[in-house]
VORO-201051 format. One line per 5 residues: number of its first residue (from 1); for each residue x, y, z of N, C-alpha, C. Coordinates in Angstrom, 2 decimals. Atoms other than C-alpha are relative to their C-alpha. Layout:
<sites>
NUM = X/Y/Z/X/Y/Z/X/Y/Z  ...
</sites>
This chain:
<sites>
1 = 0.49/-1.09/-0.64/-3.03/-12.76/-25.38/0.16/-0.04/1.31  -0.41/0.45/-1.20/-2.52/-12.41/-21.72/-1.30/-0.47/0.82  1.37/0.45/-0.63/-5.14/-13.91/-19.14/-0.80/1.25/0.50  0.41/-1.35/-0.52/-5.90/-10.45/-17.76/-0.71/0.50/-0.75  0.54/-0.51/1.06/-6.92/-9.05/-21.05/-1.15/-0.95/-0.49
6 = 1.01/1.34/0.40/-8.87/-12.50/-22.01/-1.14/0.11/1.24  1.37/0.15/-1.21/-10.88/-11.99/-18.64/-0.75/1.42/-0.32  0.66/-0.83/0.47/-11.85/-8.64/-19.53/-0.70/0.06/-1.17  0.84/0.42/1.18/-12.83/-9.62/-23.24/-1.20/-0.51/0.52  0.91/0.89/-0.54/-14.78/-11.99/-21.42/-1.39/0.63/0.74
11 = 1.08/-0.80/-0.67/-16.60/-9.67/-18.88/-0.85/1.18/-0.80  0.72/-1.12/1.31/-17.32/-6.99/-22.20/-0.91/-0.66/-0.35  0.48/0.57/1.25/-18.72/-9.72/-24.49/-1.14/-0.47/1.06  1.05/0.32/-0.92/-20.91/-10.94/-21.28/-1.06/0.86/0.22  1.09/-1.37/0.33/-22.57/-7.65/-21.13/-0.75/0.26/-0.78
16 = 0.51/-0.16/1.12/-22.95/-7.33/-24.37/-1.09/-0.99/-0.17  0.50/1.10/0.03/-24.46/-10.95/-24.33/-1.43/0.77/0.80  0.99/-0.37/-0.50/-26.96/-9.68/-21.89/-0.73/1.17/-0.30  0.15/-0.98/0.41/-27.64/-6.47/-23.29/-1.00/-0.30/-1.39  0.52/0.57/1.16/-28.60/-8.25/-26.72/-1.10/-1.11/0.28
21 = 1.12/1.22/-0.05/-30.83/-10.86/-25.37/-1.18/0.94/0.80  1.56/-0.98/-0.28/-33.14/-7.73/-23.51/-0.55/0.61/-1.15  0.43/-0.93/1.43/-33.12/-6.04/-26.99/-0.91/-0.96/-0.64  0.55/1.02/0.77/-34.14/-9.27/-28.43/-1.63/-0.29/0.42  1.44/0.19/-0.60/-37.05/-10.34/-25.90/-0.58/1.11/0.22
26 = 0.95/-0.90/-0.37/-38.54/-6.89/-25.25/-1.01/0.15/-0.61  1.05/0.25/0.17/-41.81/-6.87/-25.89/-0.25/-0.77/-1.33  -0.74/0.31/1.05/-40.95/-9.77/-28.23/-0.43/-1.70/0.38  -0.07/1.72/-0.28/-41.78/-13.79/-28.24/1.01/-0.54/0.71  -1.34/0.35/-1.12/-39.16/-15.36/-25.91/0.18/-1.45/-0.64
31 = -0.52/1.31/1.03/-39.27/-19.06/-27.64/0.66/-0.11/-1.34  -0.53/0.31/1.29/-38.36/-18.22/-30.87/1.11/0.76/-0.25  -1.24/-0.87/-0.07/-35.70/-15.76/-29.76/1.08/-1.31/0.55  -0.83/1.28/-0.46/-34.33/-18.77/-27.68/0.74/-0.99/-0.91  -0.73/0.76/0.86/-33.91/-21.15/-30.47/0.77/0.39/-0.83
36 = -0.55/-0.39/1.23/-33.05/-18.90/-33.16/1.60/0.48/0.43  -1.48/-0.17/-0.27/-30.11/-17.50/-30.99/0.89/-0.91/0.14  -0.78/1.30/-0.22/-29.10/-21.08/-29.99/0.53/-0.47/-1.30  -0.30/0.74/0.92/-28.88/-22.08/-33.57/1.18/0.86/-0.48  -1.35/-0.92/0.83/-26.53/-19.02/-34.74/1.06/-0.35/1.02
41 = -1.21/0.43/-0.79/-24.41/-20.24/-31.87/0.67/-1.47/-0.38  -0.45/1.47/-0.01/-24.26/-23.94/-32.59/0.15/0.21/-1.55  -0.43/-0.17/1.29/-23.85/-23.09/-36.31/1.60/0.42/-0.14  -1.36/-0.01/-0.26/-20.17/-21.89/-35.61/0.46/-1.05/0.30  -0.57/0.86/-0.37/-19.32/-24.73/-33.68/-0.34/-1.36/-1.25
46 = 0.28/1.09/0.57/-20.87/-27.28/-36.18/0.95/0.34/-1.58  -1.08/-0.48/0.82/-18.50/-25.41/-39.02/1.11/-0.25/0.44  -1.17/0.19/-0.86/-15.72/-25.53/-36.76/0.43/-1.63/-0.27  -0.46/1.45/-0.03/-15.93/-29.31/-36.50/-0.17/-0.53/-1.39  -0.17/0.49/1.04/-16.79/-29.75/-39.97/1.61/0.19/-0.79
51 = -1.09/-0.17/0.28/-13.40/-27.87/-40.69/1.22/-1.20/0.50  -1.46/0.91/-0.42/-11.20/-30.06/-38.42/-0.59/-1.49/0.21  0.04/1.44/0.36/-13.11/-33.44/-39.77/0.68/-0.09/-1.85  -0.79/0.08/0.97/-12.24/-32.43/-43.12/1.54/0.37/-0.55  -1.13/-0.27/-0.34/-8.85/-30.90/-42.19/1.07/-0.66/1.30
56 = -0.23/0.25/-1.29/-7.52/-32.81/-39.12/1.49/0.47/0.11  -1.55/-0.64/-0.10/-4.61/-31.05/-37.48/-0.04/1.48/0.04  -0.11/-1.16/0.11/-5.96/-27.81/-38.37/-0.38/1.12/1.01  0.62/-1.12/-1.06/-7.73/-26.26/-35.59/1.35/-0.20/1.43  -0.94/-0.35/-1.14/-5.82/-24.68/-32.68/-0.18/-1.20/1.24
61 = -0.02/1.11/-1.24/-5.50/-27.16/-29.47/-1.35/0.51/0.69  0.70/-0.78/-0.81/-8.10/-24.49/-27.48/-1.10/-0.24/-0.74  1.51/0.04/0.25/-10.92/-25.36/-30.07/-0.35/-1.02/-0.54  0.48/1.51/0.42/-10.47/-29.01/-30.72/-1.09/-0.51/0.93  0.78/0.75/-1.10/-13.29/-31.11/-30.00/0.07/-1.26/-0.15
66 = -0.15/1.98/0.28/-13.01/-34.94/-29.17/-0.97/-0.59/0.07  1.14/0.63/0.54/-15.10/-37.55/-30.05/-0.32/-0.45/1.51  0.54/0.00/-1.07/-17.34/-38.33/-27.38/-0.54/-1.72/-0.26  1.01/1.46/0.20/-19.01/-42.26/-26.49/-1.39/0.30/0.44  1.54/-0.11/-0.45/-22.85/-42.71/-25.98/-0.31/0.67/1.54
71 = 0.92/-0.42/-1.00/-22.63/-42.20/-22.22/0.84/0.99/0.49  -0.61/-1.44/-0.06/-20.15/-39.07/-22.55/-1.34/1.22/-0.88  1.16/-1.03/0.80/-22.93/-37.46/-25.06/-1.11/0.09/1.10  0.99/-0.16/-1.17/-25.51/-38.09/-22.29/0.45/0.96/1.05  -0.57/-0.36/-0.69/-23.24/-36.58/-19.66/-0.32/1.58/-0.40
76 = -0.06/-1.37/0.70/-23.31/-33.35/-21.90/-1.17/0.27/-0.10  1.64/-0.15/0.29/-26.94/-33.67/-22.71/-0.47/1.02/0.98  0.66/-0.33/-1.13/-27.74/-33.48/-19.18/0.49/1.53/0.41  -0.27/-1.25/-0.20/-25.79/-30.03/-18.76/-0.93/0.95/-1.21  0.86/-0.67/0.95/-27.95/-28.97/-21.85/-1.23/0.21/0.60
81 = 1.61/0.09/-0.86/-31.25/-29.79/-20.09/0.40/0.88/1.20  -0.45/-1.12/-1.12/-29.81/-27.64/-16.85/-0.50/1.08/-0.33  -0.32/-1.38/0.54/-29.15/-24.75/-19.02/-1.04/0.12/-0.68  1.40/-0.67/0.57/-32.11/-24.81/-21.15/-0.91/0.38/0.84  0.65/-0.50/-0.91/-33.97/-24.53/-18.07/-0.10/1.10/0.71
86 = -0.53/-1.40/-0.57/-32.31/-21.92/-16.67/-0.09/1.10/-0.85  0.09/-1.04/1.05/-32.20/-19.86/-20.02/-1.56/0.27/-0.05  1.47/-0.40/0.34/-36.28/-20.42/-20.55/-0.28/1.04/1.13  0.27/-1.13/-1.10/-36.64/-18.73/-16.87/0.66/1.43/-0.17  -0.62/-1.19/0.03/-34.35/-16.16/-17.25/-0.11/1.01/-1.25
91 = 0.80/-0.52/0.99/-35.35/-15.11/-20.67/-1.13/1.11/-0.07  1.65/-0.66/-0.17/-38.95/-14.42/-19.84/0.51/1.25/1.17  -0.28/-0.80/-0.96/-37.44/-12.52/-16.68/0.74/1.17/-0.52  -0.70/-0.80/0.92/-35.10/-10.54/-18.62/-1.49/0.99/-1.10  1.24/-0.53/0.83/-38.63/-9.64/-20.95/-0.64/0.91/0.64
96 = 0.88/-0.98/-0.46/-40.23/-8.09/-18.21/0.64/0.67/1.28  -0.81/-0.99/-1.19/-37.66/-6.50/-15.62/1.13/0.73/-0.51  -1.22/-1.17/0.55/-35.66/-3.35/-16.11/1.77/-1.14/-0.07  -1.30/0.39/0.02/-31.89/-4.38/-17.08/0.66/0.37/1.52  -0.57/-0.68/-1.29/-30.77/-2.21/-13.93/-0.60/-1.10/1.11
101 = 0.27/0.65/-1.08/-32.60/-5.11/-11.88/0.43/-1.19/-0.14  -0.08/1.16/0.68/-32.07/-8.15/-14.03/1.42/-0.50/0.36  -1.19/0.68/-0.13/-28.44/-8.15/-14.31/0.56/-0.06/1.26  -0.64/0.24/-1.19/-27.41/-7.50/-10.94/-0.45/-1.60/0.95  0.53/1.02/-0.39/-29.52/-10.19/-9.74/0.68/-1.29/-0.85
106 = -0.92/1.09/0.75/-27.86/-12.66/-12.49/1.39/-0.52/0.37  -2.02/0.16/-0.25/-24.59/-11.94/-11.34/0.07/-0.59/1.65  -0.47/0.57/-1.09/-25.06/-13.60/-8.05/-0.11/-1.36/-0.32  -0.36/1.27/0.18/-24.74/-16.77/-9.64/1.35/-1.09/0.75  -1.02/0.66/-0.98/-21.44/-17.73/-7.61/-0.10/-0.58/0.94
111 = 0.47/0.05/-1.34/-23.14/-17.00/-4.59/-0.44/-1.17/0.17  0.34/0.79/0.11/-25.18/-19.47/-5.31/0.67/-1.68/-0.30  -1.14/0.90/0.23/-22.52/-21.85/-6.76/0.82/-0.16/1.64  -1.13/0.39/-1.42/-20.53/-21.55/-3.40/-0.92/-0.75/0.84  1.19/0.56/-0.78/-23.87/-22.22/-1.58/-0.09/-1.65/-0.31
116 = 0.37/1.52/0.27/-24.17/-25.52/-3.13/1.14/-0.74/-0.02  -1.12/0.64/-0.42/-20.63/-26.58/-2.99/-0.08/-0.33/1.62  -0.39/0.03/-1.34/-20.76/-25.84/0.74/-1.21/-1.05/0.43  1.01/1.05/-0.31/-24.14/-28.04/0.95/0.06/-1.44/-0.32  0.46/1.19/0.79/-23.82/-30.72/-1.46/1.53/-0.56/0.13
121 = -1.28/0.64/0.02/-19.68/-30.97/-1.36/0.77/0.22/1.44  -0.70/-0.05/-1.74/-18.91/-30.22/2.33/0.92/1.06/0.00  -1.28/-1.14/-0.54/-16.80/-26.95/2.01/-0.38/0.71/0.35  0.41/-1.11/-1.26/-16.40/-24.16/4.38/0.23/0.89/-0.28  -0.38/-1.40/0.65/-16.36/-20.84/3.35/1.12/0.51/1.05
126 = -1.19/-0.52/-0.89/-13.37/-18.67/4.37/-0.26/1.03/0.45  0.90/-0.96/-0.64/-13.87/-15.60/6.29/-0.47/1.30/-1.15  -0.09/-0.90/1.15/-13.57/-13.56/2.80/-1.38/-0.51/-0.81  1.46/0.59/0.59/-16.28/-15.91/1.44/-1.25/0.56/0.81  1.17/-0.07/-1.07/-18.68/-15.47/4.26/-0.28/1.74/0.19
131 = 0.11/-1.39/-0.04/-18.17/-11.55/4.31/-0.71/0.19/-1.59  0.40/-0.06/0.91/-18.90/-11.67/0.44/-1.40/-0.52/-0.06  1.56/0.37/-0.24/-21.95/-13.65/1.19/-1.06/1.30/0.79  0.66/-0.68/-0.17/-23.05/-11.31/3.13/-0.30/1.79/-0.43  0.25/-0.98/0.83/-22.43/-8.23/1.41/-0.84/0.22/-0.96
136 = 1.15/0.48/1.04/-24.24/-9.92/-1.39/-1.19/0.37/0.02  1.11/0.40/-0.40/-27.10/-10.59/0.21/-0.57/1.66/1.01  0.71/-1.66/-0.18/-27.64/-6.91/1.94/0.08/0.52/-1.19  0.30/-0.51/1.11/-27.20/-5.47/-1.40/-0.90/-0.36/-0.59  1.06/0.35/0.66/-29.52/-7.38/-2.70/-1.40/0.45/0.83
141 = 1.45/-0.52/-0.71/-32.17/-6.47/-0.14/0.17/1.56/-0.39  0.18/-1.91/0.52/-30.86/-2.61/-0.86/-0.62/-0.24/-1.59  0.55/0.14/0.91/-31.78/-3.74/-4.48/-1.76/-0.15/0.09  1.52/0.39/-0.13/-35.13/-4.82/-3.50/-0.86/1.21/0.21  0.94/-1.45/-0.23/-36.22/-1.55/-2.03/0.32/1.16/-1.05
146 = -0.01/-0.66/1.43/-34.63/0.40/-4.99/-1.22/-0.43/-1.06  0.71/0.32/0.94/-36.84/-1.76/-7.33/-1.59/0.28/0.49  1.36/-0.24/-0.55/-40.14/-0.90/-5.13/-0.25/1.21/-0.52  0.13/-1.66/0.49/-39.68/2.63/-6.61/-1.23/-0.18/-1.18  0.66/0.14/1.73/-40.76/0.98/-10.23/-0.94/-1.13/0.38
151 = 1.62/0.93/-0.32/-43.89/-1.47/-8.58/0.80/-1.39/-0.26  -0.64/1.32/-0.28/-41.20/-4.49/-8.45/0.21/-0.50/1.60  -0.15/0.58/-1.49/-41.72/-6.20/-5.22/0.83/-1.37/0.03  -1.23/1.03/-0.15/-39.10/-8.90/-4.94/-0.45/-1.31/0.44  0.64/1.07/-0.84/-41.11/-10.93/-2.36/-1.16/-0.67/-0.92
156 = 1.52/0.28/0.34/-44.45/-11.30/-4.63/0.16/0.03/-1.55  -0.07/-0.26/1.39/-43.10/-10.48/-8.19/0.46/-1.21/-0.59  -0.51/0.98/0.24/-43.21/-13.38/-10.33/1.38/-0.31/-1.16  -1.21/0.00/0.57/-40.54/-12.36/-12.80/1.64/-0.10/1.05  -1.09/-0.35/-1.00/-38.02/-11.67/-10.00/0.12/-1.65/0.64
161 = -0.24/1.28/0.08/-38.85/-15.44/-9.31/0.49/-1.10/-0.76  -0.67/0.35/1.23/-38.21/-16.59/-12.48/1.36/0.20/-0.18  -1.53/-0.34/-0.20/-34.89/-14.85/-12.41/0.99/-0.72/1.12  -0.51/0.81/-1.11/-34.12/-16.27/-9.22/0.44/-1.57/0.06  -0.20/0.96/0.64/-34.73/-19.78/-10.26/1.10/-0.22/-1.23
166 = -0.43/0.22/0.85/-33.28/-19.49/-13.49/1.72/0.15/0.49  -1.13/-0.37/-0.70/-30.03/-18.02/-11.48/0.60/-1.48/0.57  -0.24/1.19/-0.84/-30.08/-20.98/-9.01/0.30/-1.25/-1.16  -0.48/0.97/0.78/-30.14/-23.61/-12.03/1.29/0.25/-0.64  -1.35/-0.47/0.55/-27.07/-21.85/-13.61/1.05/-0.38/1.07
171 = -0.89/0.64/-1.04/-25.62/-22.60/-10.24/0.05/-1.09/0.26  0.15/1.47/0.13/-26.51/-26.30/-10.66/1.07/-0.14/-1.00  -1.13/0.18/1.08/-24.66/-25.85/-14.11/1.30/0.01/0.41  -1.25/-0.23/-0.64/-21.71/-24.35/-12.31/0.62/-1.13/0.74  -0.71/0.87/-0.56/-21.18/-27.24/-10.14/-0.18/-1.17/-0.18
176 = 0.13/0.98/0.59/-21.99/-29.68/-12.51/1.62/-0.04/-1.20  -1.44/-0.15/0.93/-19.03/-28.21/-14.88/1.29/-0.35/1.09  -0.68/0.30/-0.53/-17.25/-28.74/-12.07/0.62/-1.57/-0.32  -0.52/1.69/0.19/-17.25/-32.64/-12.40/0.17/-0.11/-1.37  -0.41/0.38/1.59/-17.35/-32.57/-16.20/1.23/0.72/-0.09
181 = -1.16/-0.11/0.65/-14.12/-30.51/-16.46/1.07/-0.22/1.15  -1.19/0.56/-0.99/-12.34/-32.11/-13.11/-0.14/-1.60/-0.35  -0.12/1.47/-0.40/-13.37/-35.82/-12.37/-0.14/-0.78/-1.50  -0.11/0.76/0.89/-14.82/-36.51/-15.73/0.90/0.19/-1.30  -1.42/-0.50/1.23/-11.62/-34.68/-17.80/-0.82/0.27/-1.47
186 = 0.64/-0.96/1.30/-14.11/-33.04/-20.32/1.05/1.30/-0.72  -0.83/-1.34/0.31/-12.12/-30.57/-22.57/-1.41/0.76/-0.10  1.22/-1.29/0.30/-14.03/-26.78/-22.79/-0.48/0.04/-1.13  0.60/-0.12/1.47/-14.55/-26.82/-26.46/-0.73/-1.13/-0.13  0.92/1.06/0.21/-15.83/-30.26/-26.68/-1.33/-0.01/0.72
191 = 1.72/-0.10/-0.65/-18.80/-29.45/-23.95/-0.17/1.35/-0.25  0.79/-1.23/0.50/-19.35/-26.01/-25.47/-0.29/-0.25/-1.32  0.59/0.18/1.09/-19.57/-27.43/-28.85/-1.38/-0.67/-0.06  1.17/0.77/0.08/-22.02/-30.16/-28.11/-0.93/0.27/0.73  1.11/-0.52/-0.78/-23.86/-28.40/-25.32/-0.69/0.98/-0.91
196 = 0.88/-1.08/0.94/-24.67/-25.61/-27.91/-0.90/-0.66/-0.89  0.84/0.48/1.14/-25.77/-28.03/-30.62/-1.53/-0.88/0.73  1.18/0.53/-0.79/-27.92/-29.99/-27.94/-1.37/0.91/0.61  0.90/-0.41/-0.58/-29.50/-27.01/-26.83/-1.13/0.27/-1.36  0.56/-0.03/1.17/-30.78/-26.57/-30.30/-0.95/-1.00/-0.21
201 = 0.85/1.43/-0.07/-32.54/-30.00/-30.02/-0.72/0.27/1.11  0.76/-0.21/-0.94/-33.81/-29.02/-26.71/-1.51/1.11/-0.40  0.89/-1.90/0.32/-35.66/-25.30/-28.16/-0.95/-0.86/-0.95  1.23/-0.16/0.97/-37.06/-26.67/-31.20/-1.18/-0.52/0.04  1.35/0.59/-0.17/-40.03/-28.91/-30.08/-0.75/1.49/1.01
206 = 0.75/-1.42/-0.34/-40.74/-25.50/-28.26/-0.06/0.92/-1.21  0.33/-0.91/1.24/-40.17/-23.48/-31.41/-1.24/-0.19/-0.89  0.75/0.58/0.87/-42.42/-25.88/-33.32/-1.48/0.39/0.73  1.16/-0.51/-1.04/-45.02/-25.50/-30.23/-0.65/1.25/-0.32  0.49/-1.20/-0.42/-45.11/-21.78/-30.35/-0.68/0.26/-1.67
211 = 0.51/-0.21/1.69/-45.35/-21.80/-34.58/-1.40/-0.27/-0.23  1.75/0.60/0.41/-48.48/-24.11/-34.45/-1.07/0.48/0.94  1.15/-0.56/-1.41/-50.16/-22.13/-31.25/-0.87/-1.23/0.43  0.53/1.02/-0.63/-50.33/-24.91/-29.59/-0.31/0.47/1.82  -0.05/-0.96/-1.61/-50.43/-22.31/-26.46/-0.21/1.74/-0.35
216 = 0.08/-1.22/0.09/-51.52/-18.71/-26.37/1.32/0.68/0.20  -1.28/-0.42/0.18/-48.51/-16.80/-27.47/0.04/1.41/-0.45  0.34/-1.30/0.76/-47.32/-13.49/-28.12/0.90/-0.29/-1.58  -0.60/0.12/1.79/-45.98/-12.29/-31.97/1.45/0.27/0.63  -1.59/-0.11/0.31/-42.20/-12.77/-32.75/0.18/1.29/-1.37
221 = 0.12/-0.81/0.68/-40.92/-9.95/-34.53/1.70/-0.43/0.00  -1.15/0.18/-0.16/-37.18/-10.47/-35.84/0.84/1.41/0.37  -0.95/-1.46/-0.44/-34.22/-8.10/-34.46/1.38/-0.56/-0.62  -1.63/0.34/0.45/-30.79/-8.15/-35.45/0.77/-0.63/1.27  -0.87/0.53/-1.33/-29.56/-8.72/-31.72/-0.26/-1.44/0.28
226 = -0.16/0.88/-0.50/-30.59/-11.94/-31.85/0.76/-1.09/-0.69  -1.28/0.73/0.03/-27.62/-13.97/-33.67/0.75/0.71/0.94  -1.15/-0.64/-1.08/-25.67/-11.66/-31.44/-0.21/-0.64/1.16  0.09/1.08/-1.57/-27.03/-13.63/-28.36/0.95/-0.95/0.20  -0.97/1.10/0.09/-25.26/-16.48/-29.51/1.49/0.12/-0.40
231 = -1.02/-0.51/0.05/-22.48/-14.89/-31.03/1.21/0.43/1.26  -0.89/-0.55/-1.08/-21.34/-12.82/-28.17/0.19/-1.06/1.31  -0.30/0.88/-1.28/-21.46/-15.65/-25.36/0.89/-1.09/-0.69  -1.12/0.97/0.55/-19.37/-17.83/-27.80/1.28/0.49/0.22  -1.30/-0.99/-0.23/-16.90/-14.94/-27.36/0.48/0.10/1.43
236 = 0.17/0.04/-1.55/-17.37/-14.61/-23.73/0.74/-1.33/0.53  -0.39/1.50/-0.68/-17.33/-18.41/-23.01/1.49/-0.45/-0.37  -1.30/0.61/0.27/-13.96/-18.87/-25.01/0.86/0.87/0.21  -0.82/-1.13/-0.65/-12.19/-15.57/-23.84/0.44/-0.82/1.52  -0.03/0.35/-1.52/-12.82/-17.25/-20.21/0.65/-1.14/-0.07
241 = -0.75/1.25/-0.01/-11.79/-20.78/-21.15/1.58/0.19/-0.26  -0.92/-0.21/0.27/-8.95/-19.44/-22.75/1.03/0.47/1.14  -0.43/-0.83/-0.74/-7.83/-17.13/-20.10/0.20/-1.17/1.53  -0.36/0.88/-0.78/-8.09/-20.36/-17.65/1.40/-1.20/0.05  -0.97/0.81/0.63/-5.67/-22.27/-19.72/1.41/0.18/0.37
246 = -1.41/-0.61/-0.35/-2.88/-19.98/-18.91/0.45/-0.39/1.70  0.04/0.77/-1.17/-1.03/-21.83/-16.19/0.33/1.32/0.87  0.00/-0.88/-1.14/-0.22/-18.21/-14.42/-1.21/0.68/0.20  0.97/-0.71/-0.02/-3.68/-17.38/-14.58/-0.51/-0.38/1.61  0.77/0.66/-1.33/-5.74/-17.06/-11.05/-1.25/-0.13/-0.44
251 = 1.38/0.10/0.13/-8.99/-18.61/-11.30/-0.92/0.96/0.83  1.13/-1.41/-0.97/-10.50/-15.83/-8.37/0.08/0.83/-1.05  -0.32/-1.33/0.92/-9.07/-13.04/-10.55/-0.79/0.17/-1.41  0.67/0.06/1.40/-10.48/-14.44/-13.72/-1.47/0.02/0.44  1.50/-0.05/-0.30/-13.87/-15.08/-12.48/-0.89/1.43/0.35
256 = 0.51/-1.50/-0.75/-13.83/-11.68/-10.14/-0.09/0.92/-1.04  0.17/-1.04/0.84/-13.17/-9.74/-13.26/-1.21/-0.26/-1.24  1.02/0.58/0.79/-15.72/-11.71/-15.28/-1.33/0.76/0.61  1.67/-0.26/-0.48/-18.58/-10.03/-12.80/-0.27/1.45/-0.44  0.13/-1.40/0.83/-17.53/-6.66/-14.55/-1.01/-0.02/-0.65
261 = 0.83/-0.38/1.10/-20.15/-7.52/-17.15/-1.34/0.46/0.52  1.53/-0.66/-0.61/-23.01/-6.65/-14.62/-0.11/1.93/-0.30  -0.30/-1.93/0.24/-21.36/-2.86/-14.95/-0.70/-0.06/-1.47  0.34/-0.52/1.54/-21.67/-3.11/-18.59/-1.59/-0.17/-0.38  1.49/-0.17/0.34/-25.29/-4.33/-18.89/-0.65/0.85/1.03
266 = 0.79/-0.44/-1.09/-26.40/-2.35/-15.89/0.30/1.86/-0.95  -0.35/-1.35/0.67/-24.63/1.07/-17.97/-0.68/0.11/-1.33  0.56/0.34/1.34/-25.83/-0.33/-21.38/-1.83/0.16/0.50  1.64/-0.27/-0.78/-29.62/-0.29/-19.32/-0.48/1.44/0.12  0.43/-1.46/-0.11/-29.46/3.05/-18.61/-0.07/1.18/-1.51
271 = -0.35/-0.59/1.50/-27.93/4.35/-22.34/-0.95/-0.62/-0.83  0.81/0.10/1.15/-30.05/2.31/-24.39/-1.29/-0.54/0.07  1.55/0.49/-0.52/-33.17/1.33/-22.63/-0.86/1.21/0.66  0.47/-1.19/-0.81/-33.62/4.56/-20.85/-0.66/-0.10/0.98  0.45/0.03/-1.62/-34.10/3.07/-17.66/-0.16/0.62/0.72
276 = -0.17/-0.99/-1.14/-35.54/5.42/-15.02/0.49/-0.31/1.40  -0.16/0.69/-1.43/-34.33/5.12/-11.49/1.59/-0.71/0.07  -0.81/0.55/0.28/-31.01/3.44/-12.45/0.84/0.42/0.83  -1.16/-0.39/-0.59/-28.66/5.68/-10.76/-0.12/-0.03/1.49  0.11/0.39/-1.45/-30.59/5.03/-7.55/0.39/-1.45/0.55
281 = 0.12/1.48/-0.10/-29.65/1.36/-7.76/1.42/-0.32/0.08  -1.66/-0.01/-0.11/-25.71/2.12/-8.16/0.69/-0.40/0.92  -0.43/0.61/-1.53/-24.97/1.52/-4.60/-0.02/-1.43/0.15  0.17/1.33/0.15/-26.39/-1.64/-4.63/0.30/-1.22/-0.85  -0.71/0.96/1.52/-25.07/-2.78/-8.12/1.40/-0.14/0.99
286 = -1.24/0.31/-0.44/-21.64/-2.09/-6.69/0.01/-1.26/1.48  0.00/0.52/-1.17/-22.50/-3.77/-3.54/0.11/-1.61/-0.53  -0.15/1.07/0.48/-23.14/-6.79/-5.43/0.93/-0.71/-0.50  -1.09/0.40/0.86/-20.44/-6.88/-7.65/1.20/-0.29/1.11  -1.38/-0.11/-1.22/-17.85/-6.17/-4.45/-0.33/-1.58/0.74
291 = 0.59/1.15/-0.57/-19.84/-9.12/-2.61/0.46/-1.21/-0.86  -0.30/1.15/1.04/-19.23/-11.55/-5.70/1.44/-0.32/-0.21  -1.45/-0.28/-0.28/-15.62/-10.23/-5.87/0.55/-0.69/1.23  -0.73/0.98/-1.27/-15.02/-11.45/-2.08/-0.18/-1.23/0.05  0.18/0.96/-0.13/-16.75/-14.54/-2.51/1.22/-0.75/-1.07
296 = -0.79/0.71/1.27/-14.86/-15.57/-5.58/1.76/0.04/0.57  -1.30/-0.24/-0.58/-11.31/-14.32/-4.08/0.34/-0.81/1.12  0.07/0.72/-1.17/-12.13/-15.80/-0.79/0.37/-1.81/-0.04
</sites>
């Protein structure tokens, strides 16, 4: 399959992932949703690893999970810790914020990754990247003004803070991915498989604490969208990694097209959740997407 098609598939399923996440946590307990959705994602990789062990050579190279040393397991576990923190913050934010606000903020992840690369790795932005940063930040301000009509004040809203914190941790994960896939030489499927399994390990104590009422908590209601959170993310990431494996693929274009997930999630929020005032944010949302595209292409 052509890498452009794979990139668009990744964007589509990443948008579905955000919509499923919003549907699952809305007026629902977050921690059980987190735990169960990661279980459904991890089960797929456990089954694939079992097939690989039972029938060596039967799995495509793109889905092969390599054996790891104890130190390498520790490196993947660290990624899982970072992502677990990011997901806890973003899931709680998605529960309390409109999709038309949450999705564009979450899409600014590449901006913060670039900022980290500038500060930590000493990279210097091109003029296109600088223009993309300015466009994104300007659109972010516009989005904050649109949010005020819904009673959401960005500078003092706790859930906006949660979402920004989760997005920043996601950017840290992105920088760490550069190390894992670059200098450390990990395969994408290996990281994806063990990272999914370790997330279950990390979320299990939280799920037990919720079940035993160690703290005041909301009630949990099963929803069909919960397993699809894990499955949609698996498809989105696998299509993304497969696209990047194509020698003709342009990383900047793949990453830019993946940002189309914001438009999928934004449209879904208006249609599925009947969010009000969505059309008043469309210019700011398009500005965020354009800014990210400029940042990535630059």
